[in-house]
Every structure is written in C-alpha cells, then in structure tokens.
N, C-alpha and C positions, 0 to 999 in steps of 0.2 A: 373710680369712674371719672373723676374730675380731670385726670390726665388726658383722657380722650379728647377733651375740648381744646387742648393746647394747640392742636393743629390748625385751628381756625384763626382768621385774622381779627385782632381786636378793633373795635369793641365786639367781642365774641357774640353777645346776645343779639346783635343786629345782623349777624351772619348765620343765624340758625333758623330753621323752620319749626313751626308748631310744637310738636312733641319734644324735640331736642332743646328748644328754647326754654320750655317749661321745666324740663329736667335739670338743665344747667342752673336755672334760677333756684330750683329746689335744693340742689346739692350745695350751693353756696349760701343759702339763706341764713342769716345770722340767728334768727329765732330757732330754726331747726337745729343748728349746731349747738346753740346754748342749751336747748331742751335735752338733746341727746347726750352731750358731754359735760357741760358745766353743772347741770342739776344733779349729776351723779356724784358730785363732790370734788371733781377734779377740774377746776376752771382752767388750769394750765393746759390741759388737753385741747380745750376749745380754741385757745390762742394758738397752740402748736399746729392745729389743723390748718389755719390760714397761713401761719409762718412757713409751713412746708411748701407753699405755692407762691411765695413772694417773688421768686425769680421767674418761674414758669409763666406766671400771670401778671408780671409787673407792668404790662402795657394795657391791662384791662381795667377800665374804670369801675365796672360792676363789682369786680373782686375786691377792690380797695374800699368801695362803699360798704359792702357787707362786713368786711374786716373791721372797719371803723365803727359800725353800728354794734358789733359784738363788744368792742372795747368800751363803747358807751354803756352798754348793759352791765359791764363788769366794773364800772366806775372809774375807768382809766381815761379821764376826759381829755387830758393834754395829748395822750397818744392817739385818741380818736380824732382829735383835730388834725394831727399830722397826717393820718391815713386819709382823711377826707380831702386834704390838700392834694394828695397823690391821686385820688380818684378824679378830681377836676383836671389835674395835669394830663391824665391818661385819656379822659373823655370830657372835654370842656363843655360839650353840649348837653350833658345830663342835668336836666332841670331838678330832678329829685336830689341829686348829689349837691347841687348848688343850695337848695333849700336846707339840706342836712348840715352843710358846712356853716351856713349863716346861723342856724340854730345852735350848732356846737360852739361857735364863737361866743354866743351869749351865755351858754352853760359855763364855759371856761372863765369868762369875765366875772360871772357871779361868784366863782370860787377863788378868785384872786384874794390874797390876804389884805391888800391895800388897793385903794382906787388910784391907779397910776395912769401915766400917759398911755401905756400899752393896753390897759383896761379900756380906756376911752376909745382907743383905736379899734379894738375888737368890736366894741359896741357899735361904733359909727359904721364900720364896714358891714356888719350884720344887718343893721337897720336899713341902710341904703339898698342892699341886695334884696331884702324881703319886701320892702315897700315898692321897689321897681317891679318885682314879680306880682305883687298884689294888684297894682294898677294895670299891668299888662294882661293879666288873666281875665279880668272883668267878671261880673256877677254870674253870667251863664256858665262859664267854665269853673267857677268856684263852687257852684251849687253841688253839694254832695261829694266834693273832692276833699274829704277830711284830711288825708295825708298831705294835701297840697295847700292848705289854708295858710298863707304867709301871715295873715293878720292874726291868726290864733297863736302862731309862734311868737309874734311880736307882743301880743297882749299878755302872754304868760312870761316868756323868757326875757324880753327886754325890760319889762317892769320888775321882774325878779332880780335881774342883774343890778338895776339901779337901787332897789330897796335893800339888797344885800350889803350895799356900801352906804346906806343911809342917805342916798341922793333923793330925798323925798320930794322936793320941789320939782326936780326933773321928771320923776316918776309920775307925779300928778298931772303935769303938762302932757306927757306922753299918753297917759291913760285917757285923758279927755279927747285927744286926737283919735285914738284907737276906738273909743266909744262911738264917736261920730261915724267912723268908717263902718263899724259893725252895725250900727243902727241903720245906716243906708242899705246894707246888705239885707237886713231883716225886713225891710220894707218890700223887698223883692221876692224873698223866699224865707220860709221858717226853718230853723235849725237849732236843736237843743244845745249843741256845743257852743254856738255863737251866743245864744241866749244866756247861758251860764257865765260865759266870759264877760258879756256886757254887764251882768249884775255885779261881778267882782270888780270890774273897772269903775263902775258907778260908786261902789262902796269906797274904793280907794280915793276917788276924786272928792268924795263927800267927807270922809273921815280921816284920810291919810293913813289908813290901816291896810295892811296886806298880809295875807297868810302865805308864808314862804313855801315854795315848791318843795316837795318831799322827794329826795333822791334815794331810790331803793335798787339794790343789785337785782338785775334781771329785767328791769324796765328800760325802755328807750325814751318814753315820754313821761313827764312828771306833772302832777297836779297837787 
C-alpha cells in the first residue's frame, strides 16, 4: 500500500487529505512497524521494510523520520542520527524532526567512549537547537505538548550526556538553568512530567548525583 503514495509530491503528508494522510502516517509509523515485525523476533525485517523504500521515498522527510525512530528503538543510534539528517534535508521545516535530531545528537554524544571535540560539537548543536525552540514556543504552546517539550529533552538528555562523561560541573550548571526554566513554566501550568524532572534536576544541583538514563530496545524515550 505504501507504493500508492509515491505518486504524490514530497512532503507527501502535506499533499494528502484527511483519511489518506492518516493512513500514510499509520503505514510508516515506526511503532507500528516495530510492534508488527521486530517484536516477532526478526528485527531485520523491520529495518528491511524501510530500506525497501529508500529510493522511492528518498525525498520525503516523514519517511526518514520514521526510519530514524525505528533505528533508535533498535539501539542503532549513529544510524538513527544519519537518517534524521536526511529527514531534515528532505523537509527542513519539520519541527518534530528538528527536535528528534537534536535529541539524537545528545543520545549519540552520551555513548561516545571519550569526551572529544566531536562530542562537544554534538552537544552544543543540540542545546542551541532545543533552547531556541523552547523560547520560540512559549508557555501556551508548550502546555500539554509532551512530545514537543524541548526543555524536557534538555533536562534529561543534555544532563545525561554530560554525566556520562563525568562532566559534573557542567552538568550542575546546566541543571540549575533548566530548573529555573521549568520552575517558570510550572508557575503558569501544572504538569507531572515537568515536576518529576524538576525534582531530578534539584537533586543533581544539590548532591551532584544523577541516575543515568536506561536504554532499552523498543523504546524511543528513556528515563
């Protein structure tokens, strides 16, 4: 069925109406593909599903985004980073992909064996992107937009990347800044996710202790 949509001009999702748009998103959704194929014990089939459309859908950003998120689920973080870059190249205006790319840079940075110049570059690029998005969205747009909380991605993934390389002083400074940003948001609306993160950031700032994020196959986000 996916081949039917190849006839539409990329970004395909923006050139479809109601039902067709929802169906296209469903057919490519990384979670659906993972649940149907990877959980049956054959993860290679899930990857092959997307690989089969790399040429036909090479100009569609949504395709590369979903491909990347599947690779993240499977723990192939460097490959996921590459695919997210392709997603942005194909559709630069996709804010969700920009968020996912910045988050992926922090995941990859945390997994570097040593804290190198390339590690710092990934972190700097990610932090700049997510902070710009955080400030541009404002409290009203952020309210209830769980998947779009740039400050949550920063509060978990930036801190985790720094702590994974024992950059404790930098992590504490960043945690204090994120704590203030989250505290300001919580003055305007209540959110359990922000409250939990605020507690963790306060603990880090007070004790310099951080519980590393747990990476499990099948998950996109980690806590």
